[in-house]
TIMARLO-781924 format. One line per 3 residues: number of its first residue (from 0); their letters; for each residue z, x, y of N, C-alpha, C. Coordinates in Angstrom, 3 decimals, padded with zeros to 6 digits. Example, Ala and Ser with C-alpha at 12.3 -4.5 7.8 and 13.67 -1.06 7.14 Angstrom:
2
0) AS) 007.800:013.190:-005.690:007.800:012.300:-004.500:007.800:013.200:-003.300  007.080:012.850:-002.250:007.140:013.670:-001.060:007.870:012.900:000.030
This chain:
108
0) XXX) 006.286:-048.315:-040.919:005.224:-047.491:-041.467:004.604:-046.677:-040.332  004.430:-045.408:-040.541:003.848:-044.516:-039.547:002.333:-044.587:-039.620  001.683:-044.641:-038.470:000.230:-044.657:-038.397:-000.269:-043.241:-038.653
3) XXX) -000.999:-043.031:-039.738:-001.434:-041.690:-040.132:-002.402:-041.069:-039.129  -003.045:-041.890:-038.283:-003.965:-041.334:-037.286:-003.219:-040.464:-036.291  -001.926:-040.691:-036.115:-001.153:-039.974:-035.123:-000.134:-039.021:-035.740
6) XXX) -000.238:-038.746:-037.033:000.760:-037.913:-037.704:000.768:-036.478:-037.174  -000.369:-035.981:-036.689:-000.439:-034.621:-036.160:-000.385:-034.589:-034.635  -000.128:-035.716:-034.024:-000.139:-035.815:-032.570:001.193:-035.373:-031.984
9) XXX) 001.130:-034.413:-031.067:002.303:-033.986:-030.309:002.054:-034.373:-028.867  002.864:-035.281:-028.307:002.617:-035.723:-026.936:002.995:-034.672:-025.911  002.297:-034.672:-024.790:002.600:-033.773:-023.682:003.823:-034.254:-022.902
12) XXX) 004.015:-035.558:-022.838:005.049:-036.133:-021.978:006.191:-036.735:-022.792  007.421:-036.659:-022.287:008.547:-037.258:-023.010:008.500:-038.783:-023.004  007.972:-039.393:-021.933:007.814:-040.845:-021.839:006.393:-041.112:-021.360
15) XXX) 005.677:-041.971:-022.072:004.273:-042.198:-021.740:004.104:-042.921:-020.408  002.929:-042.759:-019.833:002.548:-043.397:-018.578:001.990:-044.778:-018.904  002.315:-045.759:-018.084:001.800:-047.113:-018.272:000.709:-047.387:-017.244
18) XXX) -000.344:-048.069:-017.678:-001.392:-048.509:-016.760:-001.699:-049.972:-017.019  -002.191:-050.656:-015.988:-002.624:-052.039:-016.158:-003.728:-052.357:-015.157  -004.599:-053.262:-015.559:-005.668:-053.756:-014.698:-005.469:-055.263:-014.593
21) XXX) -005.492:-055.760:-013.360:-005.315:-057.200:-013.161:-006.270:-057.700:-012.093  -006.363:-059.021:-011.991:-007.229:-059.643:-010.994:-006.686:-059.376:-009.604  -007.583:-059.146:-008.680:-007.220:-058.956:-007.279:-008.062:-059.917:-006.454
24) XXX) -007.462:-060.564:-005.496:-008.216:-061.426:-004.599:-008.960:-060.533:-003.615  -010.293:-060.552:-003.643:-011.049:-059.669:-002.752:-010.896:-060.080:-001.288  -010.965:-059.102:-000.389:-010.895:-059.356:001.051:-012.217:-059.868:001.605
27) XXX) -013.294:-059.679:000.851:-014.613:-060.139:001.278:-015.441:-060.402:000.033  -016.653:-060.903:000.224:-017.518:-061.175:-000.924:-017.847:-059.910:-001.699  -017.843:-058.775:-001.014:-018.177:-057.511:-001.668:-016.932:-056.716:-002.046
30) XXX) -015.761:-057.283:-001.826:-014.524:-056.566:-002.103:-014.235:-056.457:-003.592  -013.334:-055.558:-003.962:-012.993:-055.374:-005.373:-012.302:-056.611:-005.949  -012.571:-056.880:-007.210:-011.964:-058.030:-007.886:-010.901:-057.614:-008.890
33) XXX) -010.772:-056.322:-009.144:-009.800:-055.804:-010.098:-008.945:-054.744:-009.426  -007.706:-054.609:-009.881:-006.881:-053.511:-009.380:-006.231:-052.799:-010.561  -006.101:-051.507:-010.406:-005.509:-050.647:-011.421:-004.142:-050.201:-010.923
36) XXX) -003.149:-050.349:-011.767:-001.817:-049.846:-011.458:-001.429:-048.793:-012.479  -000.819:-047.729:-012.021:-000.362:-046.652:-012.906:001.103:-046.394:-012.605  001.927:-046.420:-013.650:003.362:-046.159:-013.513:003.688:-044.874:-014.271
39) XXX) 004.242:-043.886:-013.550:004.633:-042.622:-014.165:006.158:-042.563:-014.165  006.779:-042.600:-015.352:008.243:-042.518:-015.407:008.730:-041.193:-014.818  009.838:-041.252:-014.119:010.371:-040.035:-013.494:010.631:-038.937:-014.517
42) XXX) 010.987:-039.322:-015.748:011.235:-038.324:-016.795:009.990:-037.513:-017.137  008.809:-038.049:-016.820:007.550:-037.382:-017.158:006.822:-036.806:-015.956  007.316:-037.067:-014.764:006.579:-036.704:-013.554:006.309:-035.204:-013.438
45) XXX) 007.325:-034.376:-013.555:007.119:-032.926:-013.423:006.201:-032.385:-014.508  006.378:-032.858:-015.754:005.524:-032.387:-016.848:004.074:-032.803:-016.627  003.866:-034.007:-016.077:002.508:-034.476:-015.842:001.838:-033.662:-014.734
48) XXX) 002.565:-033.357:-013.691:002.028:-032.511:-012.618:001.648:-031.146:-013.180  002.526:-030.542:-013.973:002.216:-029.242:-014.592:000.998:-029.341:-015.499  000.909:-030.430:-016.262:-000.222:-030.651:-017.156:-001.527:-030.697:-016.354
51) XXX) -001.539:-031.471:-015.264:-002.749:-031.591:-014.444:-003.154:-030.249:-013.841  -002.182:-029.503:-013.349:-002.482:-028.183:-012.786:-003.051:-027.248:-013.853  -002.537:-027.337:-015.057:-002.994:-026.476:-016.141:-004.422:-026.813:-016.552
54) XXX) -004.720:-028.111:-016.765:-006.074:-028.454:-017.212:-007.104:-028.256:-016.107  -006.670:-028.284:-014.851:-007.605:-028.029:-013.746:-008.113:-026.590:-013.771  -007.399:-025.703:-014.446:-007.804:-024.298:-014.553:-008.609:-024.019:-015.818
57) XXX) -008.780:-025.037:-016.670:-009.475:-024.872:-017.942:-010.927:-025.317:-017.795  -011.885:-024.373:-017.838:-013.297:-024.733:-017.654:-013.787:-025.787:-018.653  -013.183:-025.859:-019.832:-013.593:-026.863:-020.817:-013.133:-028.264:-020.440
60) XXX) -012.098:-028.372:-019.630:-011.563:-029.680:-019.221:-012.181:-030.178:-017.919  -012.683:-029.261:-017.080:-013.252:-029.650:-015.785:-014.660:-030.197:-016.015  -014.900:-031.383:-015.478:-016.193:-032.060:-015.609:-016.714:-032.416:-014.219
63) XXX) -017.987:-032.729:-014.144:-018.596:-033.171:-012.896:-018.997:-034.626:-013.047  -018.662:-035.428:-012.044:-019.069:-036.835:-012.037:-019.334:-037.267:-010.607  -020.017:-038.366:-010.457:-020.322:-038.880:-009.125:-019.182:-039.745:-008.611
66) XXX) -018.765:-039.485:-007.381:-017.707:-040.229:-006.708:-018.318:-040.860:-005.460  -017.986:-042.116:-005.217:-018.504:-042.808:-004.036:-017.754:-042.355:-002.796  -018.506:-041.958:-001.762:-017.941:-041.555:-000.480:-018.067:-042.748:000.466
69) XXX) -016.936:-043.341:000.852:-016.956:-044.529:001.711:-017.518:-044.234:003.098  -017.345:-043.017:003.582:-017.846:-042.671:004.920:-019.368:-042.573:004.949  -019.936:-041.870:003.973:-021.385:-041.694:003.952:-022.095:-042.810:003.183
72) XXX) -021.328:-043.592:002.425:-021.866:-044.673:001.583:-022.845:-044.130:000.529  -022.560:-042.912:000.072:-023.378:-042.273:-000.962:-022.478:-041.748:-002.066  -023.078:-041.551:-003.218:-022.369:-040.902:-004.313:-022.497:-039.398:-004.150
75) XXX) -021.414:-038.695:-004.455:-021.408:-037.241:-004.370:-020.868:-036.668:-005.670  -021.490:-035.610:-006.154:-021.010:-034.936:-007.358:-019.730:-034.165:-007.028  -018.694:-034.385:-007.829:-017.406:-033.712:-007.641:-016.896:-033.212:-008.983
78) XXX) -016.230:-032.068:-008.948:-015.574:-031.553:-010.143:-014.185:-032.161:-010.244  -013.748:-032.398:-011.460:-012.425:-032.964:-011.686:-012.118:-033.026:-013.169  -011.047:-033.691:-013.490:-010.645:-033.854:-014.890:-010.516:-035.340:-015.194
81) XXX) -010.912:-035.718:-016.395:-010.769:-037.097:-016.855:-009.404:-037.254:-017.521  -008.749:-038.348:-017.217:-007.502:-038.716:-017.874:-007.785:-039.994:-018.650  -007.557:-039.978:-019.934:-007.864:-041.121:-020.783:-006.595:-041.690:-021.401
84) XXX) -006.641:-042.965:-021.682:-005.528:-043.632:-022.335:-006.047:-044.728:-023.239  -005.147:-045.297:-023.998:-005.473:-046.400:-024.894:-005.037:-047.701:-024.249  -005.713:-048.799:-024.607:-005.339:-050.057:-024.001:-005.700:-051.272:-024.823
87) XXX) -005.225:-052.400:-024.335:-005.408:-053.686:-024.982:-005.707:-054.735:-023.914  -006.254:-055.870:-024.336:-006.408:-057.020:-023.448:-005.163:-057.874:-023.577  -004.620:-058.272:-022.434:-003.422:-059.090:-022.441:-003.615:-060.357:-021.634
90) XXX) -002.577:-061.145:-021.567:-002.610:-062.432:-020.869:-002.975:-062.274:-019.395  -002.519:-061.187:-018.765:-002.744:-060.995:-017.330:-003.766:-059.905:-017.023  -004.430:-059.383:-018.033:-005.419:-058.333:-017.842:-005.228:-057.227:-018.861
93) XXX) -006.003:-056.182:-018.722:-005.909:-055.043:-019.637:-004.683:-054.203:-019.284  -004.102:-053.577:-020.301:-002.938:-052.715:-020.099:-002.920:-051.667:-021.198  -002.155:-050.607:-020.981:-002.069:-049.583:-022.005:-001.203:-048.425:-021.571
96) XXX) -001.421:-047.305:-022.240:-000.588:-046.132:-021.971:-001.434:-044.868:-021.964  -000.858:-043.854:-021.336:-001.462:-042.528:-021.277:-000.390:-041.532:-021.675  -000.667:-040.746:-022.679:000.201:-039.628:-023.036:-000.680:-038.595:-023.706
99) XXX) -001.195:-037.654:-022.915:-002.125:-036.679:-023.476:-001.476:-035.821:-024.550  -002.320:-035.297:-025.413:-001.826:-034.383:-026.436:-001.284:-033.126:-025.774  -000.239:-032.601:-026.344:000.378:-031.382:-025.798:-000.642:-030.253:-025.793
102) XXX) -000.628:-029.495:-024.724:-001.442:-028.290:-024.673:-000.838:-027.312:-025.676  -001.666:-026.454:-026.241:-001.201:-025.552:-027.303:000.091:-024.824:-026.963  000.209:-024.388:-025.728:001.385:-023.602:-025.375:002.323:-024.329:-024.426
105) XXX) 002.111:-025.646:-024.193:002.922:-026.328:-023.201:003.355:-027.737:-023.627  003.984:-027.929:-024.787:004.525:-029.265:-025.063:005.764:-029.478:-024.192  006.160:-030.724:-023.970:007.297:-030.992:-023.086:008.560:-030.397:-023.586
């Protein structure tokens, strides 16, 4: 059975990107406890690079958010693009996929 929520969805990439979050042993008491892994299949790599370059030129896609600067130990406002994906909780942590909707003139 096809999920009707995705009946009009045209993916940008031929093979979706995989992501996962798992426990990480911190190097110190203040160290990170989680790690994010992102796997980009080679079949999708060039299309994903083109996609990122394209949305970086779209004023509607560019957003401003605060990024932590390790050198100054301060947050700084930076322009960039958000990449979102869907995910689930699993036995070893959260995992999911990323496959943005095709741009109007640039499906894979």
